MIRO-525881 format. One line per 2 residues: number of its first residue (from 0); their letters; for each residue y, z, x of N, C-alpha, C, O, CB. Coordinates in nm, 2 decimals, padded with zeros to 4 digits. Glycine has a CB too. Layout:
NUM) A) Y:Z:X:Y:Z:X:Y:Z:X:Y:Z:X:Y:Z:X; ... .
END
This chain:
0) MM) -13.35:-10.74:-03.51:-13.46:-10.68:-03.44:-13.50:-10.78:-03.33:-13.58:-10.73:-03.25:-13.58:-10.64:-03.54; -13.48:-10.91:-03.32:-13.48:-11.01:-03.24:-13.38:-10.99:-03.11:-13.40:-11.02:-02.99:-13.45:-11.12:-03.31 .
2) KI) -13.28:-10.94:-03.18:-13.16:-10.94:-03.07:-13.21:-10.83:-02.97:-13.22:-10.85:-02.85:-13.01:-10.91:-03.14; -13.23:-10.71:-03.04:-13.27:-10.59:-02.96:-13.39:-10.63:-02.85:-13.37:-10.60:-02.73:-13.33:-10.47:-03.06 .
4) FK) -13.50:-10.70:-02.89:-13.62:-10.75:-02.83:-13.56:-10.85:-02.71:-13.61:-10.84:-02.60:-13.72:-10.83:-02.94; -13.47:-10.94:-02.74:-13.43:-11.02:-02.62:-13.34:-10.94:-02.53:-13.36:-10.95:-02.41:-13.35:-11.16:-02.67 .
6) RF) -13.24:-10.84:-02.57:-13.16:-10.76:-02.46:-13.27:-10.66:-02.39:-13.24:-10.63:-02.28:-13.03:-10.66:-02.54; -13.38:-10.62:-02.45:-13.49:-10.54:-02.37:-13.56:-10.63:-02.29:-13.61:-10.58:-02.19:-13.59:-10.45:-02.46 .
8) RK) -13.59:-10.75:-02.31:-13.65:-10.82:-02.22:-13.58:-10.88:-02.09:-13.64:-10.91:-01.99:-13.70:-10.92:-02.29; -13.43:-10.90:-02.11:-13.35:-10.94:-01.99:-13.31:-10.80:-01.92:-13.25:-10.82:-01.81:-13.22:-11.03:-02.03 .
10) DE) -13.32:-10.68:-01.96:-13.30:-10.58:-01.89:-13.38:-10.56:-01.77:-13.50:-10.56:-01.79:-13.31:-10.48:-01.96; -13.33:-10.54:-01.64:-13.42:-10.54:-01.53:-13.40:-10.40:-01.46:-13.46:-10.37:-01.36:-13.41:-10.66:-01.44 .
12) SG) -13.30:-10.32:-01.52:-13.28:-10.20:-01.44:-13.39:-10.10:-01.39:-13.37:-10.01:-01.31:-13.19:-10.14:-01.51; -13.50:-10.12:-01.46:-13.61:-10.03:-01.43:-13.71:-10.11:-01.33:-13.80:-10.04:-01.27:-13.69:-09.97:-01.56 .
14) AV) -13.70:-10.22:-01.32:-13.78:-10.30:-01.23:-13.78:-10.26:-01.08:-13.88:-10.25:-01.01:-13.74:-10.43:-01.24; -13.67:-10.23:-01.05:-13.64:-10.20:-00.90:-13.71:-10.07:-00.87:-13.76:-10.06:-00.76:-13.48:-10.20:-00.87 .
16) TV) -13.70:-09.97:-00.96:-13.77:-09.84:-00.94:-13.93:-09.87:-00.94:-13.99:-09.79:-00.86:-13.73:-09.74:-01.07; -13.98:-09.95:-01.00:-14.10:-09.97:-01.00:-14.16:-10.05:-00.87:-14.27:-10.04:-00.82:-14.13:-10.02:-01.11 .
18) DW) -14.07:-10.14:-00.84:-14.10:-10.20:-00.69:-14.10:-10.10:-00.58:-14.19:-10.11:-00.49:-14.00:-10.31:-00.66; -13.99:-10.00:-00.58:-13.99:-09.91:-00.48:-14.12:-09.82:-00.46:-14.17:-09.79:-00.36:-13.88:-09.83:-00.51 .
20) VV) -14.16:-09.78:-00.58:-14.26:-09.71:-00.61:-14.41:-09.77:-00.56:-14.50:-09.70:-00.51:-14.25:-09.69:-00.74; -14.41:-09.89:-00.59:-14.54:-09.98:-00.53:-14.52:-10.01:-00.38:-14.62:-10.01:-00.31:-14.56:-10.13:-00.60 .
22) LT) -14.40:-10.03:-00.33:-14.39:-10.04:-00.18:-14.42:-09.90:-00.10:-14.48:-09.89:00.01:-14.24:-10.09:-00.14; -14.36:-09.81:-00.18:-14.39:-09.67:-00.11:-14.54:-09.64:-00.10:-14.60:-09.60:00.00:-14.32:-09.54:-00.19 .
24) AA) -14.59:-09.66:-00.21:-14.75:-09.65:-00.23:-14.83:-09.73:-00.10:-14.91:-09.68:-00.02:-14.79:-09.72:-00.39; -14.79:-09.84:-00.09:-14.85:-09.94:00.00:-14.83:-09.88:00.13:-14.93:-09.87:00.20:-14.78:-10.09:00.00 .
26) VV) -14.72:-09.84:00.18:-14.67:-09.78:00.31:-14.76:-09.67:00.33:-14.81:-09.66:00.43:-14.51:-09.74:00.30; -14.77:-09.58:00.23:-14.85:-09.44:00.24:-15.00:-09.47:00.27:-15.06:-09.41:00.36:-14.84:-09.35:00.10 .
28) AL) -15.06:-09.57:00.20:-15.21:-09.62:00.21:-15.21:-09.67:00.35:-15.29:-09.61:00.42:-15.26:-09.74:00.10; -15.14:-09.77:00.39:-15.17:-09.82:00.51:-15.15:-09.72:00.64:-15.22:-09.73:00.74:-15.08:-09.93:00.51 .
30) AA) -15.05:-09.62:00.62:-15.04:-09.50:00.72:-15.19:-09.43:00.73:-15.24:-09.40:00.84:-14.92:-09.39:00.66; -15.24:-09.40:00.61:-15.35:-09.33:00.61:-15.46:-09.39:00.67:-15.53:-09.33:00.75:-15.39:-09.29:00.49 .
32) VA) -15.47:-09.53:00.64:-15.59:-09.62:00.70:-15.57:-09.62:00.85:-15.66:-09.60:00.92:-15.60:-09.77:00.64; -15.45:-09.63:00.90:-15.41:-09.63:01.03:-15.45:-09.52:01.11:-15.50:-09.52:01.23:-15.28:-09.65:01.05 .
34) YN) -15.41:-09.40:01.03:-15.46:-09.27:01.10:-15.60:-09.24:01.10:-15.64:-09.17:01.20:-15.40:-09.17:01.05; -15.68:-09.28:01.00:-15.82:-09.27:01.01:-15.87:-09.35:01.14:-15.95:-09.30:01.22:-15.88:-09.33:00.87 .
36) QI) -15.81:-09.46:01.14:-15.86:-09.55:01.24:-15.85:-09.49:01.39:-15.94:-09.49:01.47:-15.78:-09.69:01.23; -15.73:-09.43:01.41:-15.67:-09.38:01.53:-15.76:-09.27:01.57:-15.80:-09.25:01.68:-15.52:-09.34:01.50 .
38) ST) -15.78:-09.17:01.45:-15.85:-09.05:01.47:-16.00:-09.08:01.52:-16.04:-09.01:01.61:-15.86:-08.96:01.35; -16.06:-09.16:01.47:-16.19:-09.20:01.50:-16.21:-09.26:01.63:-16.31:-09.24:01.70:-16.24:-09.28:01.40 .
40) GT) -16.12:-09.33:01.67:-16.13:-09.41:01.80:-16.10:-09.30:01.93:-16.17:-09.29:02.03:-16.00:-09.55:01.80; -15.99:-09.21:01.88:-15.98:-09.09:02.00:-16.10:-09.00:02.01:-16.15:-08.97:02.12:-15.84:-08.99:01.98 .
42) SA) -16.16:-08.96:01.89:-16.26:-08.89:01.90:-16.39:-08.94:01.98:-16.46:-08.87:02.05:-16.29:-08.86:01.77; -16.39:-09.07:01.95:-16.50:-09.14:02.04:-16.47:-09.14:02.19:-16.55:-09.10:02.28:-16.50:-09.30:02.00 .
44) IS) -16.34:-09.18:02.22:-16.31:-09.18:02.35:-16.32:-09.05:02.43:-16.38:-09.04:02.54:-16.18:-09.22:02.36; -16.26:-08.94:02.36:-16.28:-08.80:02.42:-16.42:-08.77:02.45:-16.45:-08.72:02.55:-16.24:-08.70:02.33 .
46) GN) -16.50:-08.81:02.35:-16.65:-08.78:02.39:-16.71:-08.84:02.49:-16.80:-08.78:02.55:-16.74:-08.81:02.29; -16.66:-08.97:02.52:-16.71:-09.03:02.63:-16.64:-08.99:02.78:-16.70:-09.00:02.89:-16.70:-09.16:02.60 .
48) VS) -16.52:-08.95:02.76:-16.46:-08.87:02.88:-16.52:-08.74:02.91:-16.55:-08.71:03.03:-16.32:-08.84:02.86; -16.55:-08.66:02.80:-16.63:-08.56:02.82:-16.75:-08.55:02.88:-16.79:-08.45:02.95:-16.64:-08.52:02.73 .
50) SA) -16.83:-08.65:02.85:-16.96:-08.69:02.89:-16.94:-08.72:03.06:-17.01:-08.66:03.14:-17.01:-08.82:02.80; -16.87:-08.81:03.08:-16.84:-08.85:03.21:-16.79:-08.74:03.31:-16.84:-08.74:03.42:-16.74:-08.95:03.21 .
52) LS) -16.69:-08.64:03.26:-16.66:-08.56:03.35:-16.76:-08.45:03.36:-16.76:-08.39:03.47:-16.54:-08.52:03.32; -16.84:-08.42:03.26:-16.94:-08.32:03.28:-17.04:-08.32:03.37:-17.10:-08.22:03.40:-16.99:-08.30:03.19 .
54) GT) -17.07:-08.46:03.42:-17.15:-08.47:03.54:-17.08:-08.48:03.66:-17.15:-08.51:03.75:-17.24:-08.58:03.52; -16.97:-08.47:03.69:-16.89:-08.50:03.81:-16.87:-08.35:03.88:-16.85:-08.24:03.83:-16.73:-08.57:03.78 .
56) TV) -16.90:-08.37:04.01:-16.87:-08.27:04.12:-16.75:-08.27:04.19:-16.71:-08.38:04.23:-16.96:-08.27:04.22; -16.68:-08.16:04.20:-16.54:-08.17:04.26:-16.56:-08.13:04.41:-16.63:-08.03:04.43:-16.43:-08.09:04.19 .
58) ST) -16.51:-08.19:04.50:-16.51:-08.18:04.64:-16.39:-08.15:04.69:-16.30:-08.22:04.64:-16.56:-08.29:04.70; -16.36:-08.05:04.80:-16.25:-08.02:04.84:-16.20:-08.12:04.96:-16.07:-08.12:04.98:-16.27:-07.89:04.88 .
60) GL) -16.27:-08.19:05.02:-16.23:-08.28:05.11:-16.24:-08.21:05.25:-16.23:-08.29:05.35:-16.10:-08.33:05.07; -16.25:-08.07:05.27:-16.24:-07.99:05.40:-16.38:-07.99:05.46:-16.40:-08.05:05.57:-16.20:-07.83:05.38 .
62) GG) -16.48:-07.93:05.38:-16.59:-07.90:05.44:-16.71:-07.99:05.40:-16.82:-07.99:05.45:-16.62:-07.78:05.41; -16.68:-08.08:05.30:-16.78:-08.16:05.26:-16.85:-08.11:05.13:-16.92:-08.18:05.07:-16.87:-08.19:05.37 .
64) GT) -16.84:-08.00:05.10:-16.92:-07.92:05.00:-16.84:-07.90:04.87:-16.72:-07.92:04.86:-16.95:-07.78:05.06; -16.92:-07.87:04.76:-16.87:-07.84:04.63:-16.79:-07.70:04.61:-16.85:-07.61:04.67:-16.97:-07.84:04.54 .
66) TP) -16.69:-07.68:04.55:-16.65:-07.55:04.54:-16.67:-07.51:04.38:-16.66:-07.61:04.31:-16.50:-07.53:04.59; -16.68:-07.39:04.34:-16.70:-07.36:04.20:-16.56:-07.33:04.16:-16.48:-07.29:04.24:-16.79:-07.23:04.17 .
68) AP) -16.52:-07.35:04.03:-16.41:-07.34:03.98:-16.36:-07.20:03.97:-16.43:-07.12:03.91:-16.42:-07.40:03.88; -16.23:-07.15:04.03:-16.19:-07.03:04.02:-16.22:-06.94:03.90:-16.22:-06.99:03.79:-16.07:-07.04:04.03 .
70) SP) -16.25:-06.79:03.93:-16.27:-06.73:03.79:-16.14:-06.68:03.76:-16.06:-06.66:03.85:-16.38:-06.62:03.79; -16.11:-06.65:03.63:-15.98:-06.61:03.58:-15.94:-06.47:03.61:-15.84:-06.42:03.57:-15.97:-06.62:03.43 .
END
């Protein structure tokens, strides 16, 4: 019985699989955190850009006045 236990303790064939599973889970978790941070940042920036552009008038440079957007 001790011989079987010693052989089982020295066998490391399944340890590599466990290492890869843990490593892959860590990479997926880091990717999810990065995606969340990038998504939040881009939403905030797009809101700032939208606010800045909504108060802007467009000038043609020819008559000094503003022109409305063309209708479709």
